[in-house]
C-alpha positions in Angstrom: 57.8 60.8 -23.9 56.6 58.4 -26.6 55.5 54.9 -25.5 57.7 51.9 -26.0 56.4 49.6 -28.7 55.0 46.2 -28.2 56.3 44.7 -31.4 54.8 41.3 -32.2 57.6 39.9 -34.4 60.0 38.9 -31.6 57.2 37.2 -29.8 56.0 35.4 -32.9 59.6 34.3 -33.8 60.0 32.7 -30.3 56.7 30.8 -30.7 57.6 29.7 -34.2 61.0 28.5 -33.2 59.3 26.2 -30.7 56.8 25.1 -33.4 59.7 24.2 -35.7 61.3 22.0 -33.1 58.0 20.2 -32.3 57.2 19.8 -36.0 60.6 18.2 -36.6 60.0 15.8 -33.7 56.6 14.8 -35.0 58.0 14.2 -38.5 60.7 11.9 -37.1 57.8 9.9 -35.5 56.1 9.7 -38.9 53.5 12.5 -38.4 53.7 15.7 -40.5 51.4 18.3 -38.9 48.9 19.6 -41.4 46.8 22.9 -41.4 43.7 23.4 -43.5 42.1 26.7 -44.4 38.7 27.4 -45.8 38.1 30.8 -47.5 34.5 31.8 -48.5 34.2 34.7 -50.8 36.6 37.1 -52.5 37.5 39.5 -49.6 41.1 40.6 -50.4 42.1 41.1 -46.8 40.9 37.6 -45.8 42.8 36.2 -48.8 45.9 38.0 -47.7 45.6 36.5 -44.2 45.2 33.0 -45.6 48.3 33.4 -47.8 50.4 34.5 -44.9 49.3 31.5 -42.9 50.3 29.1 -45.7 53.6 30.9 -46.2 54.4 30.6 -42.5 53.4 26.9 -42.5 56.1 26.3 -45.2 58.7 28.1 -43.1 58.2 25.9 -40.1 57.6 22.6 -41.9 53.9 22.2 -41.5 51.9 20.9 -44.5 48.9 23.0 -45.6 45.8 22.6 -47.6 43.3 25.2 -48.8 39.7 25.1 -50.0 38.4 28.2 -51.7 34.6 28.7 -52.0 33.3 31.5 -54.3 30.6 33.8 -52.9 28.0 32.6 -55.5 28.4 28.9 -54.4 25.7 27.0 -52.6 25.8 27.5 -48.8 26.2 23.7 -48.5 29.7 24.0 -50.1 31.0 25.3 -46.8 29.5 22.4 -44.9 31.0 20.0 -47.4 34.4 21.6 -47.0 34.1 21.2 -43.2 33.2 17.5 -43.6 36.1 17.1 -46.0 38.7 18.4 -43.4 37.0 16.5 -40.6 37.6 13.3 -42.4 41.1 14.0 -43.8 43.8 12.4 -41.6 46.5 14.6 -43.1 44.7 17.7 -41.7 45.3 17.9 -38.0 43.7 21.3 -37.5 41.9 23.8 -39.7 40.2 27.2 -39.8 37.2 28.8 -41.5 38.5 32.2 -42.3 36.2 34.8 -40.7 34.1 36.6 -41.9 32.5 34.4 -44.6 30.6 35.9 -47.6 26.9 36.8 -47.2 24.6 33.8 -47.5 26.9 31.4 -45.6 26.4 30.5 -42.0 29.7 30.6 -40.1 28.3 29.4 -36.8 26.6 26.4 -38.3 29.8 25.4 -40.1 31.8 26.0 -36.9 29.4 23.7 -34.9 30.0 20.9 -37.4 33.8 21.1 -37.0 35.6 18.4 -35.1 36.6 20.3 -32.0 39.9 18.3 -31.9 40.7 20.0 -35.3 39.7 23.5 -34.3 42.9 25.6 -35.0 41.2 28.9 -34.0 39.9 27.7 -30.7 36.4 29.0 -31.5 34.3 25.8 -31.4 31.8 25.9 -28.6 33.5 23.0 -26.9 36.8 24.8 -26.9 35.4 28.1 -25.7 33.8 26.0 -23.0 37.2 24.7 -22.0 38.4 28.3 -21.8 35.5 29.1 -19.4 36.4 26.1 -17.3 40.1 26.8 -17.5 40.8 23.4 -19.0 43.5 22.7 -21.5 42.5 23.2 -25.2 43.2 25.4 -28.2 42.9 29.1 -27.2 41.6 31.6 -29.7 44.7 32.9 -31.6 44.5 36.7 -31.3 43.8 36.6 -27.5 46.6 34.1 -27.0 48.9 36.3 -29.0 48.1 39.3 -27.0 48.8 37.4 -23.8 52.1 36.2 -25.2 53.1 39.8 -26.0 52.3 40.9 -22.4 54.4 38.1 -21.0 57.3 38.6 -23.4 57.6 42.3 -22.5 57.2 41.7 -18.8 54.0 43.6 -18.4 52.5 42.7 -15.0 48.9 41.5 -15.3 48.1 39.8 -11.9 45.7 42.0 -10.0 45.9 44.8 -12.6 42.8 46.3 -14.0 42.3 45.3 -17.7 39.6 46.9 -19.8 38.6 45.0 -22.9 36.7 47.2 -25.4 34.6 44.8 -27.5 32.5 41.7 -26.9 32.8 39.7 -30.1 33.2 35.9 -30.0 36.6 35.9 -31.8 38.4 38.4 -29.7 36.6 40.5 -27.0 34.9 37.7 -25.1 37.7 35.1 -25.1 40.2 37.9 -24.3 38.3 38.7 -21.1 38.1 35.0 -20.2 41.8 34.5 -20.8 42.9 37.6 -18.9 40.8 36.6 -15.8 42.1 33.0 -15.7 44.5 32.0 -13.0 47.7 31.7 -14.9 50.9 33.6 -16.0 50.1 36.6 -18.1 46.6 36.8 -16.7 44.9 36.7 -13.2 43.7 40.2 -13.8 40.6 42.2 -12.7 38.8 42.4 -16.1 36.1 44.9 -17.2 34.3 44.3 -20.6 32.8 47.3 -22.3 31.7 48.1 -25.9 31.3 51.0 -28.2 27.8 51.8 -27.0 28.7 52.4 -23.4 28.0 56.1 -22.7 30.6 56.7 -20.0 33.3 54.7 -21.8 36.2 57.1 -21.1 35.5 57.1 -17.4 36.0 53.3 -17.3 39.0 53.1 -19.6 40.8 55.9 -17.7 40.9 53.6 -14.7 42.6 50.8 -16.6 46.1 49.7 -16.2 45.8 47.9 -19.5 43.4 48.7 -22.3 42.8 46.1 -25.0 40.8 47.4 -28.0 38.8 44.8 -29.9 36.0 46.8 -31.7 37.2 47.0 -35.3 36.6 50.8 -35.5 39.6 52.8 -36.8 41.2 55.1 -34.2 38.4 54.4 -31.7 40.7 54.7 -28.8 42.0 58.3 -28.4 44.4 59.9 -25.9 41.6 61.2 -23.6 40.4 57.6 -23.1 43.6 56.3 -21.5 45.4 57.4 -18.3 49.1 58.4 -18.4 51.4 55.4 -18.2 48.9 52.7 -19.2 49.5 49.8 -21.6 47.4 50.0 -24.7 46.9 47.1 -27.2 45.1 47.3 -30.5 43.6 43.9 -31.2 40.9 44.9 -33.6 41.6 46.2 -37.1 39.8 47.4 -40.2 40.8 48.3 -43.7 40.7 51.4 -45.9 41.5 50.0 -49.3 44.8 48.3 -48.7 45.7 50.3 -45.6 45.4 48.6 -42.3 43.7 50.8 -39.6 44.1 49.8 -35.9 41.5 50.5 -33.2 44.0 52.7 -31.4 44.9 56.1 -32.7 48.6 56.5 -33.1 48.5 59.7 -31.0 47.8 57.5 -28.0 51.5 56.7 -27.9 52.3 60.1 -26.4 50.3 59.1 -23.3 50.8 55.4 -22.9 53.9 53.7 -21.5 53.6 50.7 -23.9 51.6 50.4 -27.1 51.3 48.1 -30.1 52.5 49.6 -33.4 50.2 50.2 -36.3 51.9 47.4 -38.2 53.6 44.4 -36.7 51.7 44.3 -33.4 49.2 41.6 -32.8 49.1 40.3 -36.4 52.3 38.2 -36.3 51.5 36.6 -33.0 48.0 35.6 -34.2 49.5 33.5 -37.0 52.1 32.0 -34.7 49.5 30.9 -32.2 47.5 29.4 -35.0 50.4 27.2 -35.9 51.1 26.3 -32.3 47.5 25.1 -32.0 48.1 23.1 -35.2 51.2 21.3 -33.9 49.5 20.6 -30.6 46.6 19.0 -32.5 49.1 16.8 -34.3 50.8 15.9 -31.0 47.6 14.6 -29.6 47.7 11.9 -32.2 50.7 10.3 -30.4 49.6 10.8 -26.8 
């Protein structure tokens, strides 16, 4: 029997409905939430992500600004863009679209960002808040995955969650979030990666598998136990075709699985805008 699908659109719609209400309330108080984006280079997938973010901003009433830096620009152009958004009162939160073109230092630019304006939740200050379980912007894809689990009533407390991947934008914060003491978390978390030799032995013991490696079809049916929940957080591209970390054949073994299209992507954008409106709300607290 095929797995039930963990579609992201209904989850994203619920989050965005809340964002719309909060945005209207802020506008009534004289504050229009504003999101900024910085795109470095000419990567078509990254450009598409940024366009989607701006389109969604318009749908919910959030203002948006964009800075585009060509790949042959000076590396200081990125630092200047960060400084520009740090000092712009109309930009309440912003992102540096990852990855940046070769020759640019993402981590240096991130460290110069005002952590209060960090829409992605990746600044060291905000990742530190996640470690300490203090309130702050949570990285968008992990937050979206957690929201999916809560929406579909997937029990996480005390369950064994295996996160495949250790990257700073998804794998590491995902593990921190799932082990935190809150709804949609409180799990026993194991973090592994693609170089672990006995990977299947570990993933077969998991109640929930979250793939975050960015390798197409990395998770195959023999890596998951029957009835487990499988989420593909990482993606890669083959031309214009999006390829998830989880092979579609896994749906014959899992009880729940994210679809190839429309899984985690919509919730990532929704969480970005939630972080933005929360940054704007802090201006009136």
